[in-house]
C-alpha positions in Angstrom: 108.6 -23.0 -114.0 112.2 -23.7 -113.0 111.2 -26.7 -110.8 109.4 -28.3 -113.8 112.5 -27.8 -115.9 114.5 -29.6 -113.2 112.3 -32.6 -113.3 112.5 -32.8 -117.0 116.2 -33.3 -116.9 115.5 -36.9 -115.9 118.1 -39.2 -114.3 120.9 -36.7 -114.5 119.2 -34.3 -112.1 118.1 -37.0 -109.7 121.6 -38.6 -109.8 123.1 -35.2 -109.0 120.6 -34.6 -106.1 121.1 -38.1 -104.7 124.7 -37.3 -104.1 123.9 -33.9 -102.6 121.5 -34.1 -99.6 121.8 -30.3 -99.2 120.2 -29.8 -102.6 117.4 -32.2 -101.7 116.7 -30.2 -98.6 116.9 -26.9 -100.6 114.5 -28.2 -103.3 112.0 -29.5 -100.7 112.1 -26.1 -98.9 111.5 -24.2 -102.2 108.6 -26.6 -103.0 106.9 -26.1 -99.7 107.5 -22.3 -99.8 105.6 -22.2 -103.1 102.9 -24.7 -102.5 101.7 -24.0 -99.0 100.3 -20.5 -99.7 98.5 -21.9 -102.7 97.1 -24.7 -100.6 95.9 -22.4 -97.9 94.3 -20.1 -100.5 92.3 -23.1 -101.8 90.9 -23.9 -98.4 87.4 -22.5 -97.9 87.1 -19.9 -95.2 84.0 -20.5 -93.2 82.4 -17.9 -91.0 80.8 -19.1 -87.8 77.4 -17.6 -86.8 76.5 -18.4 -83.2 73.0 -17.9 -81.9 72.8 -18.1 -78.1 69.2 -19.0 -77.2 70.0 -18.5 -73.5 71.0 -14.8 -73.8 68.2 -12.4 -74.7 69.0 -8.8 -75.8 65.4 -7.7 -75.9 62.5 -9.5 -74.3 59.8 -7.8 -76.2 60.6 -6.4 -79.7 57.5 -4.7 -81.1 58.4 -5.2 -84.8 59.2 -3.3 -87.9 56.5 -1.1 -89.4 56.0 1.6 -92.0 54.5 5.0 -92.3 50.9 5.1 -93.7 50.0 8.4 -95.4 46.2 7.7 -95.5 45.2 9.7 -98.5 45.0 7.1 -101.3 41.2 7.4 -101.4 41.1 11.2 -101.5 39.8 13.4 -104.3 43.4 14.4 -105.1 44.4 10.8 -105.9 41.2 10.0 -107.7 41.7 13.1 -109.8 44.9 11.6 -111.2 43.2 8.3 -112.1 43.2 6.2 -108.9 40.3 3.7 -109.2 38.6 1.4 -106.7 40.5 -1.5 -108.4 43.8 0.4 -107.7 42.8 1.0 -104.1 42.1 -2.7 -103.6 45.5 -3.6 -105.2 47.2 -1.4 -102.7 45.3 -2.7 -99.7 46.0 -6.3 -100.7 49.7 -5.5 -101.0 49.7 -3.9 -97.5 47.9 -6.9 -96.2 50.6 -9.2 -97.6 53.2 -7.3 -95.5 51.7 -8.4 -92.1 52.7 -5.1 -90.5 52.8 -5.4 -86.7 52.3 -1.6 -86.4 52.0 1.5 -88.6 52.3 5.2 -87.9 49.6 7.4 -89.5 49.6 11.2 -89.9 46.2 12.8 -89.1 46.8 16.5 -89.8 44.8 19.1 -87.9 43.6 20.5 -91.1 41.6 17.4 -91.9 39.6 17.2 -88.7 39.7 20.8 -87.3 40.4 22.9 -90.3 39.6 26.2 -88.6 42.0 25.4 -85.8 39.5 26.6 -83.3 39.8 23.5 -81.1 36.1 22.8 -81.1 34.6 22.6 -84.6 35.4 19.1 -85.8 34.9 17.6 -89.2 34.5 13.9 -89.0 33.2 13.2 -92.5 35.6 15.2 -94.6 37.1 13.5 -97.7 40.4 13.1 -95.9 38.8 11.5 -92.8 36.9 9.1 -95.0 40.1 8.0 -96.6 41.6 7.6 -93.2 38.8 5.3 -92.1 39.4 3.1 -95.1 43.0 2.6 -94.0 41.9 2.1 -90.3 39.4 -0.5 -91.5 42.2 -2.4 -93.1 44.5 -2.3 -90.0 41.7 -3.2 -87.7 41.1 -6.3 -89.7 44.8 -7.1 -89.8 45.4 -6.7 -86.1 48.0 -4.0 -86.9 48.6 -1.5 -84.0 48.3 2.1 -85.1 50.2 5.2 -83.9 48.2 8.4 -84.6 50.3 11.5 -85.1 48.3 14.8 -84.9 50.8 16.4 -87.2 50.7 20.1 -88.1 52.9 19.5 -91.1 55.2 22.4 -90.3 52.4 25.0 -90.8 51.1 27.4 -88.3 51.0 25.1 -85.2 47.9 24.8 -83.0 49.8 24.3 -79.8 49.7 27.8 -78.3 46.6 27.1 -76.2 47.5 24.1 -74.0 44.0 23.4 -72.6 42.3 23.8 -76.0 44.9 21.7 -77.8 44.6 18.9 -75.2 40.8 19.0 -75.5 40.8 18.8 -79.3 43.3 15.9 -79.4 41.3 13.9 -76.8 38.1 14.5 -78.8 39.7 13.1 -81.9 41.0 10.0 -80.2 37.7 9.5 -78.4 35.8 9.7 -81.7 38.2 7.3 -83.5 38.4 4.7 -80.7 35.1 4.8 -78.9 32.6 6.2 -81.5 34.0 4.4 -84.5 35.5 1.4 -82.7 39.1 1.5 -83.9 40.7 -0.4 -81.1 43.7 -0.8 -83.3 44.8 2.7 -82.3 47.1 2.1 -79.5 49.5 5.1 -79.5 49.4 8.9 -79.9 52.2 11.3 -80.9 51.6 15.0 -80.4 53.2 16.1 -83.7 56.0 15.0 -86.1 59.5 16.2 -85.4 58.4 18.9 -82.9 61.7 20.6 -82.6 61.1 22.0 -86.1 58.1 23.8 -84.7 59.0 24.5 -81.1 62.6 25.4 -81.7 61.4 28.3 -83.8 60.4 30.1 -80.6 61.5 33.6 -81.8 59.1 33.5 -84.7 56.4 31.1 -83.5 56.6 32.1 -79.8 55.7 28.6 -78.5 57.6 27.8 -75.3 58.8 24.2 -74.6 56.6 24.2 -71.5 53.6 24.1 -73.8 54.9 20.9 -75.3 55.3 19.3 -71.9 52.0 20.5 -70.4 50.0 19.3 -73.4 51.3 15.8 -72.9 50.5 15.9 -69.2 47.0 17.2 -69.8 46.2 14.7 -72.6 47.4 11.8 -70.3 44.9 12.9 -67.6 42.1 13.2 -70.1 42.8 9.8 -71.7 42.7 8.2 -68.3 39.5 10.0 -67.4 37.8 8.9 -70.6 39.3 5.3 -70.2 41.0 5.4 -73.5 43.8 2.8 -73.5 46.2 4.8 -75.6 49.9 5.2 -74.9 51.8 8.4 -75.4 55.0 8.6 -77.5 57.2 11.7 -76.8 60.2 13.4 -78.3 59.9 12.0 -81.9 62.6 14.4 -83.0 64.9 14.0 -86.0 68.4 13.3 -84.6 68.2 16.3 -82.2 69.9 15.0 -79.1 69.3 18.1 -77.1 65.5 17.9 -77.7 65.5 14.2 -76.9 67.3 14.7 -73.6 65.0 17.5 -72.6 61.9 15.5 -73.5 63.1 12.4 -71.5 63.9 14.5 -68.4 60.6 16.4 -68.3 58.2 13.8 -69.6 59.7 10.6 -68.1 56.7 10.1 -65.8 54.2 11.0 -68.5 55.4 9.3 -71.7 55.0 5.5 -72.3 57.5 5.5 -75.2 60.3 7.8 -76.5 61.1 7.9 -80.1 63.6 9.5 -82.6 64.0 9.7 -86.4 67.2 9.1 -88.4 68.0 9.6 -92.0 71.7 8.8 -92.5 73.7 8.9 -95.6 74.9 5.4 -96.6 78.4 6.0 -95.4 77.0 6.9 -91.9 75.1 3.6 -91.4 78.1 1.9 -89.6 77.7 4.4 -86.8 73.9 4.1 -86.2 74.4 1.7 -83.4 75.9 4.5 -81.4 72.9 6.7 -82.1 70.5 3.9 -80.8 72.5 3.0 -77.7 73.0 6.6 -76.7 69.3 7.2 -76.6 68.6 3.9 -74.9 71.2 4.9 -72.2 69.6 8.3 -71.8 66.2 6.7 -71.0 67.8 4.2 -68.6 69.9 6.8 -66.7 66.9 9.0 -66.3 64.9 6.2 -64.6 63.8 6.8 -61.1 61.9 3.5 -60.9 62.2 0.0 -62.3 59.7 0.9 -65.1 61.0 0.1 -68.5 60.3 2.7 -71.2 60.7 1.5 -74.8 62.6 3.4 -77.4 61.1 3.4 -80.9 62.7 4.5 -84.1 59.7 6.5 -85.3 61.0 7.1 -88.8 64.1 6.0 -90.8 65.3 6.2 -94.3 68.5 7.0 -96.2 69.6 10.2 -97.8 70.5 10.5 -101.5 71.6 13.5 -103.6 67.9 14.5 -103.7 66.1 13.9 -100.4 63.0 15.1 -98.6 59.7 13.9 -97.1 58.3 13.4 -100.7 61.3 12.4 -102.8 64.5 10.2 -102.5 66.9 9.8 -105.4 68.0 6.4 -104.0 64.6 4.8 -103.9 65.0 2.9 -107.2 68.4 1.4 -106.2 68.8 -2.2 -105.2 71.3 -1.0 -102.6 68.5 0.8 -100.7 67.4 -2.6 -99.5 70.9 -3.4 -98.3 71.0 -0.1 -96.4 67.7 -1.0 -94.7 68.8 -4.5 -93.8 72.0 -3.2 -92.3 70.1 -0.6 -90.2 67.5 -3.1 -89.1 70.1 -5.6 -87.9 71.9 -3.0 -86.0 68.6 -1.7 -84.5 67.8 -5.3 -83.3 71.3 -5.7 -81.7 71.3 -2.2 -80.1 68.2 -2.3 -77.9 65.8 -0.5 -80.2 62.2 -1.7 -79.4 60.5 -0.9 -82.7 61.3 0.8 -86.0 59.2 2.3 -88.8 60.3 3.0 -92.3 59.3 6.2 -94.1 57.1 5.4 -95.9 54.7 2.7 -97.1 53.9 3.8 -100.7 53.6 6.8 -103.0 50.5 9.0 -102.9 49.5 12.4 -104.0 49.4 14.7 -101.0 46.2 16.4 -100.0 45.6 20.1 -100.8 44.9 20.9 -97.1 48.6 20.4 -96.3 50.0 21.9 -99.5 48.8 25.3 -100.5 50.1 24.8 -104.0 48.0 21.7 -104.5 48.6 18.1 -103.9 52.3 17.2 -104.4 53.1 13.8 -106.0 55.5 11.8 -103.9 58.4 9.7 -105.2 59.3 7.6 -102.2 58.1 4.5 -100.4 58.0 0.7 -101.0 56.2 0.9 -104.4 55.5 3.5 -107.0 52.2 5.2 -108.1 49.7 4.4 -110.8 51.7 6.1 -113.5 54.3 3.4 -113.0 51.7 0.7 -112.6 52.3 0.4 -108.8 55.6 -1.2 -109.5 57.4 -2.2 -106.3 60.8 -0.7 -105.6 63.6 -3.3 -104.7 63.3 -2.4 -101.0 59.8 -3.7 -100.9 61.0 -7.3 -101.3 63.6 -6.9 -98.6 61.7 -4.9 -96.0 58.7 -7.2 -96.0 60.9 -10.0 -94.7 61.4 -8.0 -91.6 57.7 -7.1 -91.2 56.4 -10.6 -91.9 58.9 -12.7 -90.0 59.6 -10.7 -86.9 56.4 -10.8 -84.9 55.4 -8.3 -82.3 56.6 -9.7 -78.9 59.6 -11.4 -80.3 62.8 -12.0 -78.3 66.1 -10.7 -79.8 68.8 -13.3 -79.2 72.5 -12.8 -78.8 74.1 -13.5 -82.2 77.8 -13.5 -82.8 79.7 -13.6 -86.1 83.2 -15.0 -86.0 85.4 -13.5 -87.3 83.6 -10.2 -87.0 83.5 -7.5 -89.7 82.5 -9.7 -92.8 78.9 -10.6 -92.3 76.2 -9.0 -90.1 73.6 -11.2 -88.4 70.6 -11.0 -86.0 68.2 -13.6 -84.8 64.8 -13.3 -83.2 62.6 -15.9 -81.5 58.8 -15.9 -81.3 57.4 -18.8 -79.3 59.2 -21.8 -80.8 60.0 -20.1 -84.1 63.2 -18.4 -85.2 64.2 -15.8 -87.8 67.8 -15.4 -88.6 68.9 -12.5 -90.9 72.3 -12.4 -92.5 73.8 -9.5 -94.5 76.8 -9.9 -96.8 77.8 -6.4 -97.7 81.1 -7.5 -99.2 82.0 -8.0 -102.9 82.6 -11.7 -102.5 80.5 -14.8 -101.8 80.9 -15.9 -98.2 80.5 -19.4 -96.6 79.1 -19.7 -93.1 78.1 -22.3 -90.5 75.2 -21.7 -88.2 75.2 -23.0 -84.6 73.5 -24.2 -82.6 72.0 -26.8 -84.9 69.0 -27.5 -82.8 67.1 -24.3 -83.7 64.9 -26.2 -86.2 65.1 -29.3 -88.4 63.8 -27.3 -91.3 64.1 -23.7 -92.4 62.5 -21.6 -95.1 65.1 -19.5 -96.9 64.6 -16.2 -98.7 67.4 -14.4 -100.5 67.5 -10.8 -101.5 69.9 -10.5 -104.3 70.0 -9.1 -107.9 69.5 -12.6 -109.4 66.6 -13.4 -107.1 64.9 -10.1 -107.8 65.0 -10.9 -111.5 62.9 -14.0 -110.8 60.2 -12.3 -108.7 56.7 -13.1 -109.6 54.1 -11.4 -107.3 54.6 -9.8 -103.9 57.4 -12.1 -102.5 60.8 -13.5 -103.1 61.2 -17.1 -104.1 61.0 -19.6 -101.2 63.5 -22.4 -100.6 63.1 -25.1 -98.1 66.3 -26.2 -96.3 66.5 -29.5 -94.4 69.1 -29.6 -91.6 70.9 -32.8 -90.7 74.1 -32.3 -88.7 74.5 -28.5 -89.3 73.4 -25.6 -91.4 76.2 -24.8 -93.8 75.5 -22.4 -96.7 76.9 -19.7 -98.9 75.6 -16.1 -99.3 76.3 -14.2 -102.5 78.0 -10.8 -102.5 75.8 -7.7 -101.7 72.8 -9.8 -100.5 70.6 -10.6 -97.5 69.4 -14.1 -96.5 66.6 -14.9 -94.1 66.3 -18.4 -92.5 63.1 -18.9 -90.6 60.7 -21.6 -89.4 58.0 -19.1 -88.4 54.5 -19.5 -89.8 52.9 -16.4 -91.2 
């Protein structure tokens, strides 16, 4: 304000300054001192995102999937009003996600309810509902992981030979007798440390866990069933994971873990992934590469469990998922599966008090008109535009710490994900510019969600000339891709 007043003094001031060079220098210095910071603040800060197509982090990423609880067509769900029209709506929505793989619980109680290891029930209500889902995935080309879960009830694993026989009969029936070639993997049970670590009360030694895997592998080979074995599958229990890798390295085809961090723990999940990747690598006695899958993931709220999550309605849940998925891609994870696909009413066989209604997944139940949760629109970008067999390319963000980014390549197509978790809009420049002359752009943001009509976010086509320069709103995720669905 004082400088303006100086200039308003007219000729007297300038006459005075003309006679005093020192005052001219002082005035110039003051002007520069005030104006330069203002000038620098007005300059747009551009973040550089560099994709190195010559450096591949992962040669064969299997994709992002989701857990299917295959009970939508059961009597428990029909009893609360689920109709054939509702079932078709759900199947069509699943189809729209282009899942590269899915993980499916097949509880013992649904196919061997007596747990006698020999009396099998292939036409139970629950098994028929399972077949409906397998029909869908067979047609989609989605690979299926079958988990012979005991749902934390009295486990059937005390008799190693009988257990291995029963599991093999189930897989043989599904793959050979019913023709479900989509079944490509088998997991003994979900989060086994919760069963086997209770040795004092359950009296099931760890050697049973190891020997069942070894025996099932022999039986699968004998019956010529092309099914790979996934071992460990624990929930953030490093001791169990290490023991599984050490004793099952020559038996398992994949090792997996589960993780459910609180939002504030997400920045450290890369350490979780790389630690497990390193354990597998250091155990290696041969050049054989064993993949590491994230068998389940989700995020903890104030209310949290297998059937409920207080965060599921929040827009931010999608941001958490994007952050974890990007970190998984850059940390050497080979596949990841979200818990879970959609709400269902649990079957009576695994809940003595009757079928429990879930409140978790990508979309709600019939009582909420199958309304998608915000994360549905975010997560389907990862399932649709990262194909099984994609390469994960080295992607740098300069300066680091503002945006997160990861890029995958499938044949000649690229998918670049960018997360802005800050409270400000950010400008960025993507290089190299020869990835594609044209990109499709999807934006997960509150404003875009308000415009959603149908199962997908709005599509924008971006033409690239000299470079791709764009802005990303605060608290949002952008996908740039030239992949065809």
